[in-house]
DRENPA-3360 file (N, C-alpha, C; in nm, 2 decimals, always signed):
BEGIN
1 = XXXXXXXX = -1.43/-0.33/+6.62/-1.46/-0.19/+6.59/-1.61/-0.16/+6.60 ~ -1.69/-0.25/+6.54/-1.84/-0.23/+6.55/-1.89/-0.24/+6.69 ~ -1.83/-0.34/+6.77/-1.86/-0.35/+6.91/-1.83/-0.23/+6.99 ~ -1.72/-0.17/+6.96/-1.68/-0.05/+7.03/-1.77/+0.07/+7.00 ~ -1.81/+0.08/+6.87/-1.90/+0.19/+6.83/-2.04/+0.17/+6.90 ~ -2.08/+0.04/+6.91/-2.21/+0.02/+6.97/-2.21/+0.06/+7.12 ~ -2.09/+0.02/+7.19/-2.08/+0.06/+7.33/-2.08/+0.21/+7.35 ~ -2.01/+0.28/+7.26/-2.01/+0.43/+7.27/-2.15/+0.48/+7.25;
9 = XXXXXXXX = -2.22/+0.43/+7.15/-2.36/+0.48/+7.12/-2.45/+0.45/+7.24 ~ -2.44/+0.33/+7.30/-2.52/+0.30/+7.42/-2.49/+0.38/+7.54 ~ -2.36/+0.42/+7.55/-2.32/+0.50/+7.67/-2.38/+0.64/+7.66 ~ -2.38/+0.69/+7.53/-2.43/+0.83/+7.51/-2.58/+0.83/+7.53 ~ -2.65/+0.73/+7.49/-2.79/+0.72/+7.50/-2.83/+0.71/+7.65 ~ -2.76/+0.62/+7.72/-2.79/+0.60/+7.87/-2.76/+0.73/+7.95 ~ -2.65/+0.80/+7.91/-2.62/+0.92/+7.98/-2.70/+1.04/+7.95 ~ -2.80/+1.02/+7.85/-2.89/+1.13/+7.81/-2.82/+1.25/+7.77;
17 = XXXXXXXX = -2.71/+1.24/+7.69/-2.64/+1.35/+7.64/-2.67/+1.36/+7.49 ~ -2.79/+1.43/+7.46/-2.84/+1.43/+7.32/-2.75/+1.50/+7.22 ~ -2.69/+1.61/+7.26/-2.60/+1.68/+7.17/-2.48/+1.60/+7.12 ~ -2.42/+1.54/+7.23/-2.31/+1.45/+7.20/-2.35/+1.33/+7.11 ~ -2.46/+1.28/+7.14/-2.51/+1.16/+7.06/-2.54/+1.20/+6.92 ~ -2.59/+1.32/+6.90/-2.62/+1.37/+6.76/-2.49/+1.38/+6.68 ~ -2.39/+1.44/+6.75/-2.25/+1.46/+6.69/-2.20/+1.32/+6.65 ~ -2.21/+1.23/+6.75/-2.16/+1.09/+6.72/-2.23/+1.03/+6.61;
25 = XXXXXXXX = -2.37/+1.05/+6.60/-2.45/+0.99/+6.49/-2.40/+1.04/+6.36 ~ -2.38/+1.17/+6.35/-2.34/+1.23/+6.22/-2.20/+1.17/+6.19 ~ -2.11/+1.16/+6.29/-1.98/+1.11/+6.26/-1.98/+0.96/+6.21 ~ -2.08/+0.88/+6.27/-2.09/+0.75/+6.23/-2.14/+0.73/+6.09 ~ -2.24/+0.82/+6.06/-2.30/+0.82/+5.92/-2.19/+0.86/+5.82 ~ -2.11/+0.96/+5.86/-2.00/+1.01/+5.77/-1.90/+0.89/+5.75 ~ -1.87/+0.82/+5.85/-1.77/+0.71/+5.83/-1.83/+0.60/+5.74 ~ -1.96/+0.58/+5.76/-2.03/+0.48/+5.67/-2.02/+0.52/+5.52;
33 = XXXXXXXX = -2.05/+0.65/+5.50/-2.05/+0.71/+5.37/-1.92/+0.70/+5.31 ~ -1.82/+0.74/+5.39/-1.68/+0.74/+5.34/-1.64/+0.59/+5.30 ~ -1.68/+0.50/+5.38/-1.65/+0.36/+5.35/-1.71/+0.31/+5.22 ~ -1.84/+0.35/+5.20/-1.91/+0.32/+5.08/-1.84/+0.38/+4.96 ~ -1.80/+0.51/+4.97/-1.73/+0.58/+4.86/-1.60/+0.51/+4.83 ~ -1.53/+0.47/+4.93/-1.40/+0.40/+4.91/-1.42/+0.27/+4.84 ~ -1.53/+0.20/+4.88/-1.56/+0.07/+4.82/-1.59/+0.09/+4.67 ~ -1.68/+0.19/+4.65/-1.72/+0.22/+4.51/-1.60/+0.26/+4.42;
41 = XXXXXXXX = -1.51/+0.34/+4.48/-1.39/+0.38/+4.41/-1.30/+0.26/+4.38 ~ -1.28/+0.17/+4.47/-1.20/+0.05/+4.45/-1.27/-0.03/+4.34 ~ -1.40/-0.04/+4.35/-1.47/-0.12/+4.24/-1.46/-0.06/+4.11 ~ -1.46/+0.08/+4.10/-1.45/+0.15/+3.98/-1.31/+0.13/+3.92 ~ -1.21/+0.14/+4.01/-1.07/+0.12/+3.96/-1.05/-0.02/+3.91 ~ -1.11/-0.12/+3.97/-1.10/-0.25/+3.93/-1.17/-0.27/+3.79 ~ -1.29/-0.21/+3.78/-1.37/-0.22/+3.66/-1.29/-0.15/+3.54 ~ -1.23/-0.03/+3.57/-1.16/+0.04/+3.47/-1.04/-0.05/+3.43;
49 = XXXXXXXX = -0.97/-0.12/+3.52/-0.86/-0.20/+3.49/-0.91/-0.32/+3.39 ~ -1.02/-0.38/+3.43/-1.07/-0.49/+3.34/-1.12/-0.44/+3.21 ~ -1.18/-0.32/+3.20/-1.22/-0.26/+3.08/-1.10/-0.22/+2.99 ~ -0.99/-0.18/+3.06/-0.87/-0.15/+2.98/-0.81/-0.27/+2.92 ~ -0.81/-0.39/+2.99/-0.77/-0.51/+2.94/-0.85/-0.55/+2.82 ~ -0.98/-0.54/+2.83/-1.07/-0.58/+2.72/-1.05/-0.48/+2.60 ~ -1.03/-0.35/+2.63/-1.01/-0.26/+2.52/-0.88/-0.29/+2.44 ~ -0.78/-0.33/+2.52/-0.65/-0.37/+2.45/-0.68/-0.49/+2.36;
57 = XXXXXXXX = -0.76/-0.58/+2.40/-0.79/-0.70/+2.32/-0.87/-0.66/+2.19 ~ -0.96/-0.57/+2.21/-1.05/-0.52/+2.10/-0.96/-0.44/+2.00 ~ -0.88/-0.35/+2.05/-0.79/-0.27/+1.97/-0.70/-0.36/+1.88 ~ -0.65/-0.47/+1.94/-0.56/-0.56/+1.87/-0.64/-0.63/+1.76 ~ -0.77/-0.66/+1.79/-0.85/-0.72/+1.68/-0.88/-0.63/+1.57 ~ -0.91/-0.50/+1.61/-0.93/-0.40/+1.51/-0.81/-0.38/+1.42 ~ -0.69/-0.38/+1.48/-0.57/-0.36/+1.41/-0.55/-0.47/+1.31 ~ -0.57/-0.59/+1.36/-0.56/-0.71/+1.27/-0.65/-0.70/+1.15;
65 = XXXXXXXX = -0.77/-0.66/+1.17/-0.87/-0.65/+1.05/-0.83/-0.53/+0.97 ~ -0.78/-0.42/+1.03/-0.74/-0.31/+0.95/-0.62/-0.34/+0.86 ~ -0.53/-0.42/+0.91/-0.42/-0.46/+0.83/-0.46/-0.54/+0.71 ~ -0.56/-0.63/+0.73/-0.62/-0.71/+0.62/-0.69/-0.62/+0.52 ~ -0.77/-0.53/+0.57/-0.84/-0.44/+0.48/-0.75/-0.35/+0.40 ~ -0.64/-0.31/+0.46/-0.54/-0.22/+0.38/-0.49/-0.29/+0.26 ~ -0.46/-0.42/+0.27/-0.42/-0.50/+0.16/-0.53/-0.52/+0.06 ~ -0.65/-0.55/+0.11/-0.76/-0.57/+0.02/-0.80/-0.45/-0.06;
73 = XXXXXXXX = -0.79/-0.33/+0.00/-0.82/-0.21/-0.07/-0.72/-0.18/-0.18 ~ -0.59/-0.20/-0.15/-0.49/-0.18/-0.25/-0.51/-0.27/-0.37 ~ -0.54/-0.39/-0.34/-0.56/-0.49/-0.44/-0.68/-0.46/-0.53 ~ -0.79/-0.41/-0.46/-0.91/-0.38/-0.53/-0.89/-0.26/-0.62 ~ -0.83/-0.16/-0.57/-0.80/-0.04/-0.65/-0.72/-0.07/-0.77 ~ -0.61/-0.16/-0.76/-0.53/-0.20/-0.87/-0.61/-0.28/-0.97 ~ -0.69/-0.37/-0.92/-0.77/-0.46/-1.01/-0.86/-0.38/-1.10 ~ -0.93/-0.28/-1.04/-1.03/-0.20/-1.12/-0.97/-0.09/-1.20;
81 = XXXXXXXX = -0.86/-0.04/-1.15/-0.78/+0.06/-1.24/-0.73/-0.02/-1.36 ~ -0.68/-0.14/-1.34/-0.63/-0.22/-1.46/-0.74/-0.25/-1.56 ~ -0.86/-0.28/-1.50/-0.97/-0.31/-1.58/-1.02/-0.19/-1.67 ~ -1.01/-0.07/-1.60/-1.05/+0.05/-1.68/-0.95/+0.08/-1.79 ~ -0.82/+0.06/-1.75/-0.71/+0.09/-1.85/-0.73/+0.00/-1.97 ~ -0.75/-0.13/-1.95/-0.77/-0.23/-2.06/-0.90/-0.20/-2.14 ~ -1.00/-0.16/-2.07/-1.13/-0.12/-2.14/-1.10/+0.00/-2.23 ~ -1.03/+0.10/-2.18/-1.00/+0.21/-2.26/-0.92/+0.18/-2.38;
89 = XXXXXXXX = -0.82/+0.09/-2.37/-0.75/+0.05/-2.49/-0.83/-0.03/-2.59 ~ -0.93/-0.11/-2.54/-1.02/-0.18/-2.63/-1.11/-0.08/-2.70 ~ -1.16/+0.02/-2.63/-1.25/+0.12/-2.69/-1.17/+0.19/-2.80 ~ -1.04/+0.22/-2.77/-0.96/+0.29/-2.87/-0.94/+0.20/-2.99 ~ -0.92/+0.07/-2.98/-0.91/-0.02/-3.09/-1.04/-0.02/-3.17 ~ -1.15/-0.02/-3.10/-1.28/-0.02/-3.17/-1.30/+0.11/-3.26 ~ -1.26/+0.22/-3.20/-1.28/+0.35/-3.27/-1.17/+0.38/-3.37 ~ -1.06/+0.32/-3.36/-0.95/+0.35/-3.45/-0.91/+0.22/-3.53;
97 = XXXXXXXX = -0.97/+0.21/-3.64/-0.95/+0.08/-3.72/-0.81/+0.07/-3.77 ~ -0.73/+0.18/-3.78/-0.60/+0.18/-3.83/-0.49/+0.14/-3.72 ~ -0.54/+0.14/-3.60/-0.45/+0.11/-3.48/-0.41/-0.04/-3.49 ~ -0.28/-0.06/-3.48/-0.23/-0.20/-3.47/-0.20/-0.24/-3.33 ~ -0.26/-0.35/-3.29/-0.25/-0.41/-3.16/-0.22/-0.55/-3.17 ~ -0.12/-0.60/-3.09/-0.09/-0.74/-3.10/-0.19/-0.83/-3.03 ~ -0.19/-0.96/-3.07/-0.29/-1.05/-3.02/-0.27/-1.07/-2.87 ~ -0.14/-1.07/-2.83/-0.11/-1.09/-2.68/-0.17/-0.97/-2.60;
105 = XXXXXXXX = -0.16/-0.85/-2.66/-0.22/-0.73/-2.59/-0.37/-0.74/-2.58 ~ -0.43/-0.78/-2.69/-0.58/-0.80/-2.68/-0.62/-0.91/-2.58 ~ -0.55/-1.02/-2.58/-0.58/-1.13/-2.49/-0.56/-1.08/-2.35 ~ -0.46/-1.00/-2.32/-0.43/-0.94/-2.19/-0.55/-0.85/-2.15 ~ -0.59/-0.76/-2.24/-0.69/-0.67/-2.20/-0.83/-0.74/-2.19 ~ -0.86/-0.84/-2.27/-0.98/-0.91/-2.25/-0.99/-0.99/-2.12 ~ -0.87/-1.03/-2.08/-0.86/-1.10/-1.95/-0.88/-1.00/-1.83 ~ -0.83/-0.88/-1.84/-0.84/-0.78/-1.74/-0.98/-0.73/-1.72;
113 = XXXXXXXX = -1.05/-0.72/-1.83/-1.19/-0.66/-1.81/-1.28/-0.75/-1.74 ~ -1.25/-0.88/-1.74/-1.33/-0.98/-1.67/-1.29/-1.00/-1.52 ~ -1.18/-0.93/-1.48/-1.13/-0.95/-1.35/-1.22/-0.89/-1.24 ~ -1.22/-0.95/-1.13/-1.31/-0.90/-1.02/-1.23/-0.92/-0.88 ~ -1.27/-0.83/-0.79/-1.21/-0.84/-0.66/-1.32/-0.80/-0.56 ~ -1.38/-0.90/-0.49/-1.51/-0.89/-0.42/-1.48/-0.86/-0.27 ~ -1.42/-0.74/-0.24/-1.39/-0.71/-0.11/-1.52/-0.69/-0.02 ~ -1.62/-0.61/-0.08/-1.74/-0.59/+0.00/-1.82/-0.71/+0.03;
121 = XXXXXXXX = -1.83/-0.80/-0.08/-1.91/-0.92/-0.06/-1.84/-1.02/+0.04 ~ -1.71/-1.02/+0.05/-1.64/-1.11/+0.14/-1.63/-1.05/+0.28 ~ -1.67/-0.93/+0.30/-1.66/-0.87/+0.43/-1.79/-0.80/+0.48 ~ -1.90/-0.86/+0.43/-2.03/-0.80/+0.47/-2.05/-0.82/+0.63 ~ -1.99/-0.92/+0.68/-1.99/-0.94/+0.83/-1.84/-0.91/+0.87 ~ -1.82/-0.81/+0.95/-1.68/-0.77/+0.99/-1.67/-0.74/+1.13 ~ -1.56/-0.67/+1.17/-1.53/-0.65/+1.31/-1.64/-0.56/+1.38 ~ -1.70/-0.47/+1.30/-1.81/-0.39/+1.36/-1.92/-0.48/+1.41;
129 = XXXXXXXX = -1.96/-0.57/+1.32/-2.07/-0.66/+1.36/-2.03/-0.74/+1.48 ~ -1.91/-0.79/+1.49/-1.87/-0.88/+1.60/-1.87/-0.80/+1.73 ~ -1.82/-0.67/+1.73/-1.82/-0.59/+1.85/-1.96/-0.55/+1.89 ~ -2.04/-0.51/+1.79/-2.18/-0.47/+1.81/-2.27/-0.58/+1.87 ~ -2.25/-0.70/+1.81/-2.33/-0.81/+1.86/-2.29/-0.85/+2.00 ~ -2.17/-0.84/+2.04/-2.12/-0.87/+2.17/-2.13/-0.76/+2.27 ~ -2.18/-0.64/+2.23/-2.20/-0.53/+2.31/-2.07/-0.47/+2.36 ~ -1.96/-0.48/+2.27/-1.83/-0.44/+2.31/-1.79/-0.31/+2.25;
137 = XXXXXXXX = -1.87/-0.25/+2.17/-1.83/-0.12/+2.11/-1.81/-0.01/+2.22 ~ -1.90/-0.02/+2.32/-1.89/+0.08/+2.43/-1.75/+0.07/+2.50 ~ -1.68/-0.04/+2.49/-1.55/-0.05/+2.56/-1.44/+0.03/+2.49 ~ -1.47/+0.07/+2.36/-1.37/+0.15/+2.29/-1.38/+0.30/+2.34 ~ -1.28/+0.35/+2.40/-1.28/+0.48/+2.46/-1.27/+0.59/+2.35 ~ -1.22/+0.56/+2.23/-1.21/+0.66/+2.13/-1.34/+0.67/+2.05 ~ -1.41/+0.79/+2.06/-1.53/+0.81/+1.98/-1.50/+0.81/+1.84 ~ -1.38/+0.86/+1.80/-1.34/+0.86/+1.66/-1.33/+0.72/+1.60;
145 = XXXXXXXX = -1.28/+0.63/+1.68/-1.26/+0.49/+1.63/-1.40/+0.43/+1.62 ~ -1.49/+0.46/+1.71/-1.63/+0.40/+1.70/-1.69/+0.46/+1.57 ~ -1.68/+0.58/+1.54/-1.74/+0.64/+1.42/-1.67/+0.58/+1.29 ~ -1.54/+0.56/+1.30/-1.47/+0.51/+1.18/-1.52/+0.36/+1.15 ~ -1.54/+0.28/+1.26/-1.58/+0.15/+1.24/-1.72/+0.14/+1.18 ~ -1.81/+0.24/+1.23/-1.94/+0.25/+1.17/-1.94/+0.29/+1.03 ~ -1.85/+0.38/+0.99/-1.84/+0.42/+0.85/-1.78/+0.31/+0.76 ~ -1.69/+0.23/+0.82/-1.63/+0.12/+0.75/-1.74/+0.01/+0.72;
153 = XXXXXXXX = -1.83/-0.01/+0.81/-1.94/-0.11/+0.79/-2.03/-0.05/+0.68 ~ -2.07/+0.07/+0.69/-2.16/+0.13/+0.59/-2.10/+0.12/+0.45 ~ -1.97/+0.16/+0.43/-1.92/+0.16/+0.29/-1.89/+0.02/+0.24 ~ -1.86/-0.08/+0.33/-1.85/-0.22/+0.29/-1.98/-0.27/+0.24 ~ -2.09/-0.23/+0.30/-2.22/-0.27/+0.26/-2.25/-0.21/+0.12 ~ -2.22/-0.08/+0.11/-2.24/-0.02/-0.02/-2.16/-0.08/-0.13 ~ -2.03/-0.11/-0.10/-1.94/-0.17/-0.20/-2.00/-0.31/-0.24 ~ -2.05/-0.38/-0.14/-2.11/-0.52/-0.17/-2.22/-0.51/-0.27;
161 = XXXXXXXX = -2.30/-0.40/-0.26/-2.41/-0.39/-0.36/-2.36/-0.35/-0.50 ~ -2.26/-0.27/-0.51/-2.21/-0.23/-0.64/-2.14/-0.35/-0.70 ~ -2.06/-0.42/-0.61/-1.99/-0.54/-0.67/-2.09/-0.65/-0.72 ~ -2.20/-0.66/-0.65/-2.30/-0.76/-0.69/-2.36/-0.72/-0.83 ~ -2.38/-0.59/-0.85/-2.43/-0.55/-0.98/-2.33/-0.57/-1.09 ~ -2.20/-0.54/-1.05/-2.10/-0.55/-1.16/-2.07/-0.70/-1.19 ~ -2.07/-0.78/-1.09/-2.05/-0.93/-1.11/-2.16/-0.99/-1.19 ~ -2.28/-0.95/-1.16/-2.40/-1.00/-1.24/-2.39/-0.95/-1.39;
169 = XXXXXXXX = -2.34/-0.83/-1.41/-2.33/-0.77/-1.54/-2.22/-0.85/-1.62 ~ -2.11/-0.88/-1.55/-2.00/-0.95/-1.62/-2.05/-1.09/-1.66 ~ -2.12/-1.16/-1.56/-2.16/-1.30/-1.58/-2.27/-1.31/-1.69 ~ -2.36/-1.21/-1.68/-2.48/-1.22/-1.77/-2.48/-1.14/-1.90 ~ -2.38/-1.05/-1.91/-2.38/-0.96/-2.03/-2.24/-0.98/-2.10 ~ -2.13/-0.96/-2.02/-2.00/-0.95/-2.09/-1.95/-1.09/-2.13 ~ -1.96/-1.19/-2.04/-1.91/-1.32/-2.07/-1.98/-1.39/-2.18 ~ -2.12/-1.38/-2.18/-2.19/-1.44/-2.30/-2.15/-1.38/-2.43;
177 = XXXXXXXX = -2.13/-1.25/-2.43/-2.09/-1.18/-2.55/-1.95/-1.23/-2.60 ~ -1.86/-1.23/-2.50/-1.72/-1.27/-2.54/-1.71/-1.41/-2.58 ~ -1.79/-1.49/-2.52/-1.79/-1.64/-2.56/-1.83/-1.66/-2.71 ~ -1.89/-1.57/-2.77/-1.93/-1.58/-2.91/-1.81/-1.56/-3.00 ~ -1.71/-1.49/-2.95/-1.60/-1.45/-3.04/-1.46/-1.50/-3.00 ~ -1.44/-1.53/-2.87/-1.31/-1.55/-2.83/-1.29/-1.70/-2.79 ~ -1.16/-1.74/-2.78/-1.12/-1.87/-2.73/-1.08/-1.85/-2.58 ~ -1.16/-1.90/-2.49/-1.14/-1.88/-2.35/-1.01/-1.93/-2.30;
185 = XXXXXXXX = -0.95/-2.03/-2.36/-0.82/-2.08/-2.31/-0.71/-1.97/-2.32 ~ -0.72/-1.90/-2.43/-0.61/-1.80/-2.45/-0.62/-1.68/-2.36 ~ -0.74/-1.64/-2.33/-0.75/-1.51/-2.25/-0.77/-1.53/-2.10 ~ -0.78/-1.66/-2.05/-0.80/-1.68/-1.91/-0.68/-1.75/-1.85 ~ -0.68/-1.75/-1.72/-0.57/-1.82/-1.65/-0.61/-1.96/-1.60 ~ -0.70/-2.02/-1.68/-0.76/-2.14/-1.64/-0.66/-2.25/-1.62 ~ -0.56/-2.26/-1.71/-0.46/-2.36/-1.70/-0.38/-2.35/-1.58 ~ -0.33/-2.23/-1.55/-0.25/-2.21/-1.42/-0.33/-2.24/-1.30;
193 = XXXXXXXX = -0.46/-2.20/-1.30/-0.54/-2.23/-1.18/-0.57/-2.38/-1.16 ~ -0.59/-2.45/-1.27/-0.61/-2.60/-1.26/-0.48/-2.66/-1.21 ~ -0.37/-2.62/-1.25/-0.24/-2.68/-1.20/-0.23/-2.64/-1.05 ~ -0.26/-2.52/-1.01/-0.25/-2.48/-0.87/-0.34/-2.56/-0.79 ~ -0.46/-2.60/-0.84/-0.56/-2.66/-0.76/-0.51/-2.80/-0.71 ~ -0.41/-2.86/-0.77/-0.36/-2.99/-0.73/-0.32/-2.99/-0.58 ~ -0.26/-2.87/-0.54/-0.22/-2.86/-0.40/-0.33/-2.87/-0.30 ~ -0.45/-2.85/-0.34/-0.56/-2.84/-0.25/-0.66/-2.95/-0.26;
201 = XXXXXXXX = -0.63/-3.05/-0.33/-0.72/-3.17/-0.35/-0.71/-3.25/-0.22 ~ -0.82/-3.31/-0.18/-0.82/-3.39/-0.06/-0.75/-3.52/-0.07 ~ -0.75/-3.58/-0.19/-0.68/-3.71/-0.21/-0.58/-3.70/-0.32 ~ -0.47/-3.77/-0.31/-0.38/-3.77/-0.42/-0.44/-3.81/-0.55 ~ -0.42/-3.73/-0.66/-0.48/-3.76/-0.79/-0.37/-3.80/-0.88 ~ -0.38/-3.92/-0.94/-0.28/-3.97/-1.03/-0.29/-3.91/-1.17 ~ -0.41/-3.88/-1.20/-0.43/-3.82/-1.33/-0.43/-3.67/-1.33 ~ -0.34/-3.61/-1.41/-0.33/-3.47/-1.42/-0.44/-3.41/-1.50;
209 = XXXXXXXX = -0.49/-3.29/-1.46/-0.59/-3.22/-1.54/-0.51/-3.12/-1.63 ~ -0.52/-3.15/-1.76/-0.45/-3.07/-1.86/-0.55/-3.01/-1.96 ~ -0.53/-2.88/-1.98/-0.60/-2.82/-2.09/-0.50/-2.77/-2.20 ~ -0.51/-2.84/-2.31/-0.41/-2.81/-2.42/-0.46/-2.69/-2.49 ~ -0.38/-2.64/-2.58/-0.41/-2.53/-2.67/-0.54/-2.56/-2.74 ~ -0.64/-2.47/-2.74/-0.76/-2.50/-2.80/-0.75/-2.48/-2.96 ~ -0.83/-2.56/-3.03/-0.83/-2.55/-3.17/-0.93/-2.44/-3.22 ~ -1.00/-2.38/-3.12/-1.09/-2.26/-3.16/-1.00/-2.14/-3.18;
217 = XXXXXXXX = -1.05/-2.05/-3.26/-0.98/-1.92/-3.28/-1.06/-1.81/-3.24 ~ -0.99/-1.70/-3.19/-1.06/-1.58/-3.15/-1.08/-1.49/-3.27 ~ -1.21/-1.45/-3.28/-1.24/-1.36/-3.40/-1.23/-1.21/-3.35 ~ -1.10/-1.16/-3.34/-1.08/-1.03/-3.29/-1.15/-0.93/-3.38 ~ -1.13/-0.94/-3.51/-1.19/-0.84/-3.60/-1.34/-0.83/-3.58 ~ -1.41/-0.94/-3.57/-1.55/-0.94/-3.56/-1.59/-0.88/-3.42 ~ -1.51/-0.92/-3.32/-1.55/-0.87/-3.18/-1.53/-0.72/-3.18 ~ -1.42/-0.66/-3.23/-1.40/-0.52/-3.23/-1.49/-0.44/-3.33;
225 = XXXXXXXX = -1.55/-0.52/-3.42/-1.65/-0.45/-3.51/-1.79/-0.46/-3.46 ~ -1.81/-0.52/-3.34/-1.94/-0.54/-3.29/-1.99/-0.41/-3.21 ~ -2.10/-0.35/-3.25/-2.16/-0.24/-3.18/-2.20/-0.28/-3.04 ~ -2.25/-0.41/-3.04/-2.30/-0.46/-2.91/-2.19/-0.47/-2.81 ~ -2.07/-0.52/-2.85/-1.95/-0.52/-2.77/-1.91/-0.38/-2.72 ~ -1.91/-0.29/-2.81/-1.88/-0.15/-2.78/-1.97/-0.10/-2.67 ~ -2.10/-0.12/-2.68/-2.19/-0.07/-2.58/-2.18/-0.14/-2.45 ~ -2.16/-0.27/-2.45/-2.14/-0.35/-2.33/-2.02/-0.30/-2.26;
233 = XXXXXXXX = -1.91/-0.28/-2.34/-1.78/-0.24/-2.28/-1.79/-0.11/-2.21 ~ -1.86/-0.01/-2.28/-1.88/+0.12/-2.22/-1.96/+0.11/-2.09 ~ -2.06/+0.03/-2.08/-2.14/+0.01/-1.96/-2.06/-0.05/-1.85 ~ -1.98/-0.15/-1.89/-1.89/-0.22/-1.80/-1.79/-0.12/-1.74 ~ -1.74/-0.03/-1.82/-1.65/+0.08/-1.77/-1.71/+0.17/-1.67 ~ -1.84/+0.20/-1.70/-1.92/+0.29/-1.60/-1.94/+0.21/-1.47 ~ -1.97/+0.08/-1.48/-1.99/+0.01/-1.36/-1.86/+0.00/-1.28 ~ -1.75/-0.03/-1.35/-1.62/-0.04/-1.28/-1.58/+0.09/-1.22;
241 = XXXXXXXX = -1.60/+0.20/-1.29/-1.56/+0.33/-1.24/-1.64/+0.37/-1.11 ~ -1.76/+0.32/-1.10/-1.84/+0.35/-0.98/-1.79/+0.28/-0.85 ~ -1.70/+0.18/-0.87/-1.65/+0.11/-0.75/-1.53/+0.19/-0.69 ~ -1.46/+0.26/-0.77/-1.33/+0.32/-0.72/-1.35/+0.43/-0.62 ~ -1.46/+0.51/-0.63/-1.48/+0.61/-0.52/-1.50/+0.55/-0.38 ~ -1.57/+0.43/-0.38/-1.60/+0.36/-0.26/-1.47/+0.31/-0.20 ~ -1.39/+0.25/-0.29/-1.26/+0.20/-0.24/-1.17/+0.32/-0.18 ~ -1.18/+0.44/-0.25/-1.10/+0.55/-0.20/-1.15/+0.59/-0.06;
249 = XXXXXXXX = -1.29/+0.59/-0.04/-1.34/+0.63/+0.09/-1.30/+0.52/+0.20 ~ -1.30/+0.40/+0.16/-1.25/+0.30/+0.25/-1.10/+0.32/+0.29 ~ -1.02/+0.36/+0.19/-0.88/+0.39/+0.21/-0.87/+0.50/+0.31 ~ -0.95/+0.61/+0.30/-0.95/+0.72/+0.40/-0.99/+0.67/+0.54 ~ -1.09/+0.59/+0.55/-1.14/+0.53/+0.67/-1.03/+0.45/+0.74 ~ -0.96/+0.37/+0.67/-0.85/+0.28/+0.73/-0.74/+0.37/+0.77 ~ -0.71/+0.48/+0.69/-0.61/+0.57/+0.73/-0.64/+0.64/+0.87 ~ -0.77/+0.68/+0.88/-0.81/+0.74/+1.01/-0.80/+0.64/+1.13;
257 = XXXXXXXX = -0.84/+0.51/+1.10/-0.83/+0.41/+1.20/-0.68/+0.39/+1.24 ~ -0.59/+0.39/+1.14/-0.45/+0.38/+1.16/-0.40/+0.49/+1.26 ~ -0.45/+0.61/+1.24/-0.41/+0.72/+1.33/-0.44/+0.69/+1.48 ~ -0.56/+0.64/+1.50/-0.60/+0.61/+1.63/-0.52/+0.49/+1.69 ~ -0.49/+0.39/+1.61/-0.41/+0.28/+1.65/-0.27/+0.32/+1.68 ~ -0.21/+0.41/+1.60/-0.08/+0.45/+1.63/-0.07/+0.52/+1.76 ~ -0.17/+0.60/+1.79/-0.17/+0.67/+1.92/-0.18/+0.57/+2.04 ~ -0.25/+0.46/+2.01/-0.27/+0.36/+2.11/-0.15/+0.27/+2.13;
265 = XXXXXXX = -0.10/+0.22/+2.02/+0.02/+0.14/+2.02/+0.08/+0.13/+1.87 ~ +0.19/+0.20/+1.84/+0.24/+0.21/+1.71/+0.28/+0.07/+1.65 ~ +0.31/-0.03/+1.74/+0.35/-0.16/+1.69/+0.23/-0.24/+1.63 ~ +0.11/-0.19/+1.64/-0.01/-0.26/+1.59/-0.02/-0.24/+1.44 ~ +0.05/-0.14/+1.38/+0.03/-0.11/+1.24/+0.14/-0.19/+1.16 ~ +0.09/-0.26/+1.06/+0.18/-0.34/+0.97/+0.18/-0.27/+0.83 ~ +0.29/-0.21/+0.79/+0.30/-0.15/+0.66/+0.33/-0.25/+0.55;
% end
């Protein structure tokens, strides 16, 4: 084909037919341009196909992490709502000396107020970081999904800061105070956790780890009569309450991500 074109071009030049040569030159340039455009279009189609495959992989990864976050959010909201409810009952016991509450209820509430669920701290590095570091955020065609992933990262970082503050408060303020008055064996799940740990030991252990009933007694009356405990409990409630709005925002963000995923592939969502 190229040989034929060269022969035609040489023939026109030799015959000194300038107008025909000009028309031929324009036609040849047009053919070259069309060829380049076709090659570019084929390359774009191929690149779009590869990007689509990569986007499908990324969407599947986002869906997997969203499914995990959905469970973590529900667990976090329940954990801190339970902690607030138990704190409220304890405050009521402090303020109403005539109120009769069983020892089991007090043990339950004291255990709940020391509960924690560190979603933010355990997810400071998440799917947004992985995609951003790999330069793959641009492969997500949905601008809404890109914004939601950015918001998810932002609120997880905020939650981690609040959780750090609350955890340090429990460890440095609440636990030392409770340890002065209560028997930790009665209000914790330490015995069940030690029994459960047997499944995860690296070597078979012949000796069982047993924590029997403690001979220490919990001084409920002294604890509930302590102004220090009342103040610490109220501050703990405030710290706990500050976590819930962040969890609610995360719940909305995951719901928005779910909408995008459903439009992409409904089978990606696990209820």
